[in-house]
PAMI-464988 format. One record per residue (C-alpha): residue in one letter; chain; x, y, z. Coordinates in steps of 0.05 Angstrom, whole numbers, padded with zeros to 5 digits. Example, Ala and Ser with C-alpha at 12.3 -4.5 7.8 and 13.67 -1.06 7.14 Angstrom:
> A / A / 00246 / -00090 / 00156
> S / A / 00273 / -00021 / 00143
This chain:
> M / A / 00736 / -00240 / 00781
> A / A / 00666 / -00221 / 00758
> L / A / 00653 / -00215 / 00684
> A / A / 00626 / -00149 / 00657
> S / A / 00556 / -00150 / 00630
> I / A / 00555 / -00145 / 00555
> S / A / 00493 / -00122 / 00519
> T / A / 00474 / -00153 / 00453
> K / A / 00472 / -00106 / 00394
> Q / A / 00415 / -00107 / 00345
> Y / A / 00433 / -00093 / 00272
> V / A / 00365 / -00099 / 00238
> D / A / 00299 / -00063 / 00251
> Q / A / 00231 / -00082 / 00225
> R / A / 00196 / -00020 / 00200
> E / A / 00136 / -00009 / 00155
> E / A / 00131 / -00082 / 00134
> G / A / 00204 / -00084 / 00116
> Y / A / 00273 / -00097 / 00146
> W / A / 00325 / -00042 / 00150
> I / A / 00396 / -00037 / 00176
> K / A / 00388 / -00005 / 00245
> G / A / 00403 / 00069 / 00245
> S / A / 00403 / 00075 / 00169
> R / A / 00357 / 00079 / 00109
> V / A / 00390 / 00018 / 00076
> S / A / 00345 / -00041 / 00068
> L / A / 00365 / -00110 / 00091
> D / A / 00346 / -00133 / 00021
> S / A / 00403 / -00093 / -00009
> V / A / 00456 / -00125 / 00036
> V / A / 00427 / -00195 / 00029
> Y / A / 00422 / -00192 / -00047
> S / A / 00495 / -00168 / -00050
> F / A / 00516 / -00224 / -00003
> L / A / 00478 / -00276 / -00044
> D / A / 00512 / -00249 / -00107
> G / A / 00578 / -00268 / -00075
> E / A / 00602 / -00200 / -00054
> P / A / 00646 / -00202 / 00009
> P / A / 00625 / -00159 / 00068
> E / A / 00683 / -00110 / 00055
> I / A / 00657 / -00096 / -00015
> I / A / 00586 / -00090 / 00009
> A / A / 00609 / -00038 / 00060
> Q / A / 00645 / 00000 / 00005
> N / A / 00582 / -00002 / -00038
> F / A / 00540 / 00025 / 00019
> P / A / 00583 / 00079 / 00050
> L / A / 00529 / 00095 / 00101
> L / A / 00541 / 00027 / 00133
> S / A / 00600 / 00006 / 00175
> L / A / 00633 / -00061 / 00164
> E / A / 00604 / -00082 / 00232
> Q / A / 00534 / -00065 / 00208
> V / A / 00544 / -00106 / 00145
> Y / A / 00568 / -00166 / 00184
> G / A / 00510 / -00157 / 00233
> A / A / 00460 / -00156 / 00175
> I / A / 00491 / -00219 / 00144
> T / A / 00490 / -00253 / 00212
> F / A / 00416 / -00234 / 00220
> Y / A / 00402 / -00263 / 00151
> L / A / 00439 / -00328 / 00166
> A / A / 00405 / -00336 / 00233
> N / A / 00336 / -00322 / 00203
> R / A / 00346 / -00349 / 00133
> E / A / 00278 / -00381 / 00124
> L / A / 00241 / -00319 / 00147
> V / A / 00283 / -00271 / 00105
> D / A / 00281 / -00315 / 00043
> R / A / 00205 / -00317 / 00048
> Y / A / 00204 / -00241 / 00057
> L / A / 00248 / -00232 / -00005
> Q / A / 00204 / -00279 / -00045
> N / A / 00142 / -00241 / -00025
> G / A / 00176 / -00176 / -00045
> E / A / 00195 / -00204 / -00113
> A / A / 00124 / -00230 / -00124
> E / A / 00096 / -00161 / -00107
> F / A / 00145 / -00128 / -00155
> H / A / 00123 / -00174 / -00211
> R / A / 00050 / -00162 / -00195
> L / A / 00061 / -00087 / -00199
> Q / A / 00099 / -00094 / -00265
> E / A / 00039 / -00131 / -00294
> V / A / -00010 / -00078 / -00268
> C / A / 00033 / -00024 / -00302
> R / A / 00035 / -00063 / -00367
> E / A / -00040 / -00071 / -00367
> R / A / -00053 / 00003 / -00352
> S / A / -00003 / 00030 / -00403
> P / A / 00010 / -00022 / -00458
> G / A / 00036 / 00031 / -00506
> L / A / 00086 / 00059 / -00456
> R / A / 00125 / -00007 / -00454
> Q / A / 00129 / -00009 / -00530
> T / A / 00153 / 00063 / -00532
> L / A / 00206 / 00050 / -00480
> M / A / 00230 / -00013 / -00515
> A / A / 00234 / 00024 / -00581
> G / A / 00274 / 00080 / -00549
> Q / A / 00321 / 00030 / -00517
> A / A / 00331 / -00005 / -00584
> R / A / 00350 / 00062 / -00616
> L / A / 00403 / 00074 / -00562
> S / A / 00434 / 00005 / -00571
């Protein structure tokens, strides 16, 4: 008996210098950070209703198979975020103080 040919599914696309869950607008970052925070795949799928449970497991599998690459990608993203925060602080030092004062009034 001959076995049927099975094609391998891809769950992650690389687009515009980022990784995305294939067929969606959900970033791989979102799923990976949830996974690293200890959320089980079923909860991640509930939190991202555009994703099927299969897509969530596929994204986690991609992360685990490419952990070094994805961790480096996430670290680079965090570094860029912090760099942009600093640029915003330098450009508008009064804005941060105003926002912090407003937040203190709400607390």
